[in-house]
N, C-alpha and C positions, 0 to 999 in steps of 0.2 A: 577360135571355133570355124565350122562349116559357113560356108557363104555359099547363096544362091548363083547359079549362072542363068543364063538368058533362057535356057530350058525347065528349068527350077522355079524360075519365078514366072515365066508363060503359063504354065500346068497349073500353079496355085492361081495364077488372076482367073483363070477359064473356068473353074471349079468355083470360085465366088461368084463367078458370071451365070454359070450351071445353075447355083443355088439358088441366089436373086431371084430367076425366071421361076424355078418349081415355087420359092413361098410365095410370088406373087400368083401362079396359079392354085395354089392351095389357097390363100386368102379370098380367091375368086369363085372359091367352090369349083375350080376345075380338076383338082385332085381331092380323093378322099383321105381322112384320117389317116388310114389303114396305109396307102403308100405313102402320104406323106412322110408318116415317122420314121419308113425306111432311109429316107432321105436325109430328113434331119439329125439321126441317128448318127451317121456316115461322115456328120458335119459338125459333131459335137454337143447338138442339141437334147437335152430332157426336157421332159414338160414333170416339174418338181411338185410340192405341197401347194406352193402358195404362187409361185410364177414359174417359168422356164428359166434352165440352169445352162451355162453355156461352161465347156470344158475345151481351154486351148492346148494346144501341145505344145511340151517342152523336151525338144531329144534330148534325152539323156541329162536333162538338169540345166542345160547349160540357156544364159539369156545374157545380151551384152546391155550397154545401158541406153541407147536410142529403143530399145525393145522393152526395159522396163518404164520409160517415160511413155512411150503409145500404151502398156499397161494402166498406168494412171492415166492416161488421158481418157480411155473406154472406161474407167471405174468413174469419172465426175462425168462424162456426156451422153453415157449409156446405161450405167447401172447406179449406186446411191453410194459411191465413194470408197467402196475398198474392193478386193477381192480376195480369193483363198489359195493356198497353195497344200496344194493334195498329196495323201502319200505315192502315187506315181510321179512325183515330180511337173506334174501340170498346175495351169492355173484355172481357176471357175471363178463365172461370173454367176452371183443366184437371184440378179433382177432384171436379165436385159429382156425387152420387149419382144415379140417374136418378128414383128415387122421390119425391128431393127436390125436384126442378127446380122442380115447381108451387109449394112456399112459396116459392121464391127469387123466381119470376116476380111471388106474391102480397107480399113485400117490397118488389121494384123499384116494382111499382102503387103500393106507399104514399109513394112519392116522384117520383110521374109520370116512369116510367120503364120498359123492355119491352125484349125480346129479339124483337119482331116485325121479320119479315123481315130478317135479319140472313143469311141462309142460303137455300137455294134457286134455282131458280131466277124469278126477281122481281126487282123495284128495289130492292137494295141500302140501305143506310144512305147518304143525301147528304152527303158531304164538303167542306170548304169553305177557307180561308186560316186558321188557327190566330190569325191577327192581326186579323181581321174588324172593323171599324167603327173601329181604333185606331191604323190603320199609315198611316205618312206618304205612304206612295204610295198609297194607293188612289183609285180615282174616287168608287166611291160602297161600302158595307156590302155585301157578298154574304150576309150571313146572312139576312136575309126572304125571299131569293129562294130561298136552300137552304129554309127554311123551307113553304115557299109547295107548292116543289118535293116535300118529304116529306108534306104534307099531301094534296097531290095522289097521289099512287105508294101510300101506304100504303093497302092492302086494297081497291086499284082492281081491279075484275073481271077488266076484259080484258089486264092485264098481271100478273097473280099466276101463271101458268102459262107464263113465256115459255119461248123455246127453249132459252136459256142464264141465267145469273145476268148481273144488268145495274146498272152503279155508274155513278153521275155526279157530277161533281165541280163546284164553281161558285166562279168568282175577282171580286174585285172590283176588284184591285190590279195595279199596273203590270210588277211582280215577279211571276211565277206560283209562290206558295206553296202550292200545290191540286194539282200536276202532273193540269193537264186536258189534258192532250195525250198521256197515257195512261189515260184510260178513256173506257167506253163512248161517254158523251156528255161535252164539258166546254164549260162555259157562263162566258164570260167577259164580264163588263160591259165597255162599248165608249165612247168619245166620239165623234160621228161630226157634224160640221159645229153644234155647240153643244148636242147633245141627245145623252143618254146612253139607250143600247140593249143589245143582247146580240149577240156574235159566238156560234155555235155550232159546235159540232168534232163530229163523229161516227166511231165506228172506231178507237180509241185502243186497248191495252190489253197486257200484257204474258204472261207464258206461256209455252207451248210457241211459240208464234208474233206476237211483238213486235211492236207496229205501233204509231207517230207518228201518231196523229188527222189526219186534212185537216179542214181548214174547209169546210163543205157550205152555211154563209151568214156573207158579212160581217156585216152587219147586221140586226139583227131588234128594233122596236117592243115595249117591255116588254109590254104588257097581251097581245099572243100569245106570250107565253113559253109556258106550256101546252097551248095548241093546236098552237104546233109542235111542240114533243117530242111530241106525244100522234100527228101525225103521222109521226113519227122509227118510234115504237115500233110504228103500224101496221103499217109497211112491212117491219119488223122482224117481227113476229107473222108477217106473212102468205109470204113469202118466206124466214127463216131456216132454215137444217137442222135437223129434228127429231129425225134419225134417225143422226148422227153426233156425238157433245159436242163431238169436236177439234176440229170445224167449223161448231160451233154459236153461236159469239159473231157477236155483229152483227160485228167486224172485217174479219171472215171474209168477209162479205157485203159491207161494203163494197167490199173489194178484188175481190173477183170480179165485181161491177158495176160497178165503178169508181167514184170518187166524183161524178165528173159525174151519171152514170146515176143510182144511189142519190140523189143532190140532187135531179135532176131527179122521179124517184117522188114524195119527201116535200114538193118544193112541189107536185106534182099531187094527193095526198094533203088538202094543206093547206086547198086551194081551199074544199074540205069544212064545213072547223072554223074557219077564222079569225077568225072573228067569231058563232061558236056559243056555248053555255051555258060553254066552260071560257075566256072571254075574259076577262080581266083586269079587273074594274073600279079607280076609282079609288081608292073606298071600301074595296074588297078590299084594296089592295095599303098603304094608309094600317089599315087593321086591326092586319095582321101588323108593319107597320114600329114599329108603336107598340109591339110587343112589345120592340124593341131601342135604345128610348131608350136616351140616355148618362147615366150613374149623376152622383150631385150632386157634382160635381168639387170642389174647393177654389179658391179664386183664388188660384193661385200663377206664380211664374217659374220659370226656367230654372234650372240651375247654382246650386241655395242654396249658403251657404259651409259648411255641414255635409258637404253632398256632396261639394266638391272639397277641403276639409280631409280627407275620409277616405282618398281617389282619391291624395291624395299621400301620405300615412302609411303607406298599408297597401300594399303589393304586392301580395298574395294576394288582395284586395278588385280591385284595378284591374286583374288577369287577369281575374277571372270579369267584369267589368263588360264587359271588352274585348270576350269573346265571349258571353256574355249575357244584356247587356243590351241592348235596341234602342230608338228613338227612338218617342216618342208624339205624338199628332197633339193633346195638349192639353198647355198649356204647363205646367213641374213636374212631368211626370208621366212614367213611362219603363214598358215590358213588357221584365219580369222573367222569365229563362227556366229550368226545371228540368232540367238533363240528368240522365236515368234511367240513365244507364251506368258506373254505379262498376263498376272491375274487381272481375270475381269473383262478380256480379251479372247474370242472363240481363236482356239490354237488352228494355225495357220493364216489367219486373216491378218491382211495389211491394209493401208488406207491409201491413196491415192497421194498423199501429203509421204508419206516413206517409202512408197516407190520412187517417188523421186527422189525423196535424200539421200535414199540406196545408191539409185544411179548418180548419184552427184559424188556418193563418198568414194563407189564403183570405180570413175573417172580417175578421183584422186588420190586412191589407194592400190588398187587392185587391177590397171589396164584395163578398166571400162568392164569387167564381166566378172557376172558372180555365178552360183549353181545354188539351185533349189535342192534342199534335201528330201529323201522319204522319212524322215521324223516329219516333215512339215518347216523346215528352217530354211536359213539363208545360210552360203558359203563366201567367204572372199579368198580365194584360192593363193592370191600371190602379194600378201602385205609386207613391206619390210621390218623387219624387226626394230629398227629403227623413227619407227612410224607408229610402231602400235598402238603406243599412249594417247595420239595425238588422234588416232582411227578412235578408239575406246570415249574420249571426251568427248567426240561429235557422236555417237554411239548415246552414251549418256544424256546428252541436251536433245534427242530425238528418242529417247525412250525406247531404246533399240538394244540395250545393254544387261540383258538381264543375265546374271551367270549362272543359269542352272542348266543348261546343256548337260545331256544324258542324266537327269538326276530326276527324283519322282516327281517334279510341277513340270517336267518337258514332255506334258503328255500327246500322246498321238492320239486325235479323236475327230471322228468325221464328224458332219453335221448334223446328224441326227432328225430326230422329229421334227426341229425348228422349221426344217428346208428340206428332207426329202420324203417322198410319197410311200417311200417302202419301207419307213422306220418305223419299229415298234414302239420305240422311246425315244426321250430326248435324250443326247450327249454334250451338249456345249454347258448346261447346267450340272452336270457332274463334274466334269473338268472344272471348272472354277471352284464348286464345293470343296474339292479336294485341294485344291492350290491353296484357298483359305485356311483349311484347315493345316498346311504344312507352310506355313511362311516364316518360319527361321530360317533364313541361310544357312547360319550354321551348323542345326542339326539337320540340314539336306545332306550339305557338305560331309557330313560324319557319317549319313546312311551312305552315300555311293553311288555306285550305279543302279540305278533302278529305271526301268523301264515299267510307265503304266499306259496302255492300250485301250481306248474305249470305243465301242461300234454300236451303233442301233440299234443294227436286225443284222441278221443272221447271213447277208451278203458280204460282212466283216469286211467294211473299207476302211475303219481303224484297225484291225490286224489285229484283234484281241484275243487270237489264238496262241501268237507269238512275243504276245505281253510278259513281262515276268510275274506281270498283274494283269489278267485283262479281266474288263467291264463288258458284258452283252445285253442290251438293254432287250428284255423281254415285255409279253404282253398279258398280262392274268385277268380274263374278264374284262378288259377294258381300261385298267390301271398298268401302269407303268411300272416293271418291277427290272431289278439287275441279278444277273447272275455273275458271278464272282469265278473267274480261275486263276493259277499260279504256276509260273514253272516254266513259261514259255519263254523260246527265242528267236530269234531269226537269222543271226551270227551265224560263224562257222559251227557252232554247237547246236544248229539249229532244233527245236524242241517243239512240240505243240503242250502249251497248258493244261491243268487236270482241273476239271472243276469241282469246286470244294463241297457245295450240297445245294441245299434250297438257296432262291434266288431272295433280294432284299428289296424293299422299299427306297424310294430315291434319296431320304433323309437319313438312312443309316448308313448309306456309303462311307463319309467319310470316317465314321469311327469304325466301319470296318476295315478300311486299309491301316487306320492307326492298329488296329489289333496286331494284323499281319506284321506291320513294320515293328509292332512291340517284339513279338514271335524270336524277329529276324534280331534284333539288338539282344535279347535276352540271350538264345541260343548261336550266335557268329562266334565264332575262332578266329584270335589273331585279324587278320585283314582281310578275311572271306567279304565276297560280293554277297548279295542277296540271293543271285543263283546256285552259289557255291553251298550256302550254309541250308537251302531247299535240296540240294541233291543230297545233300551227306543224311539230313534229318530225315527227308520225305514228308509227305503230304499233314500228315496227322496230326501233328500238333499246333499246324495253322488252323485245322478243322475245329480242334478241340476248342481254342482261343476263339474262335469265332462265334461258336454255336453254345457255346459253354451256357 
């Protein structure tokens, strides 16, 4: 993973000192709340329903074991013993004291972490595929390109005060696991005529106006990545709506102009930039790629006897592997996923003890590194197949071995009304009620892949628009209700879910989900997954069942 040089470390340390001074001046009454708001947001600090919330950047989801232990230390000494993994591969603390945030940032800086630009109208944390560098369907490792974008965009003076927040995702695999089609900019590594370059998508996003991003350039040579992104941001900065925040996202601008007109303006802007100082040299590309060299893999073969025997003899281990283990590029290795969705625990929440356990297991089984996923889970990217059973046993002891990755109970869920001041309704109790309704693992495995996404408001932090089943909290005269939609997807076949109809009270949601599942089970053909059946029969049978 990328390691700070002296310049990086000095920059982050100085930012901590600046923010410490700003916080002290605010607490002393020398900075107005409105002035301080912009400063704290660019250092990841929100004021939520009950307390401040600090969002920590995890570039493209990668963490090492010392960083995990530091996150655990912060949980224990500055929060209430737990943290939260987000859908943007970040980490959040829900209970920091405002006056102690500078101390937290100093602790983060000691392990090459920060909270810079995790909020505010700027380019946020750059995300990527959690399997980057090891996925068998990969064209090229996306992490170096995400890192180049991160370095280019952090503290960029022209893009620190955009019309609205801005999110970039990069993928290098044939299967989109980075949800690039619902980002402000999506960057996909593609192969054209034997040469690898980029396909660029612009104008995706969720929230009040969900949009699937159109492709504005089908192929771009690698050296021009940053100059082309700069052209996009310049057009957005010039024409984006700064008067109405609900119309300020780039997706609104692209739709208003039309993708063709927007693309033409970007191409025109790019003419003056394409061979400028931000053109990537081979030396610069190789410098960053060197940070992501392959670990010291052992010379192994697939399907060692110890793994084959364990799969035959232990049904629980076999069930976990069938969902949570994924194939690896390197013979004799596997990708192992920890589904952080135990029933009764807020999806994505992790305790200080669990963080330390994950760090210990990462050191023992996965070269000391882990990945945070968009689904609020954790990935060990480099586990030896002959050690997978031992890892699983250790995860069972730590209560981190839920065998439900990608199943109905692996729910994506925002913090909702329990924490967020913007939320219309709670999300976490709804997720728990659904998990308790569907507590039979054999039944869940029979259902197969089925994504449920829950958001407490239209800001869509739970990505409900792209859930196979999406749940949105709404307010009805002070009462919490929930609107259901189906048919969404964030993968290659990206689609926005369609609303079923009138909303439901909280206590009705588990039975509504059961009715939707029953329609699927009754109407599916052969090995159809939920989305395939929905695409074939349409929404009406689901409406008929739910509103009968």
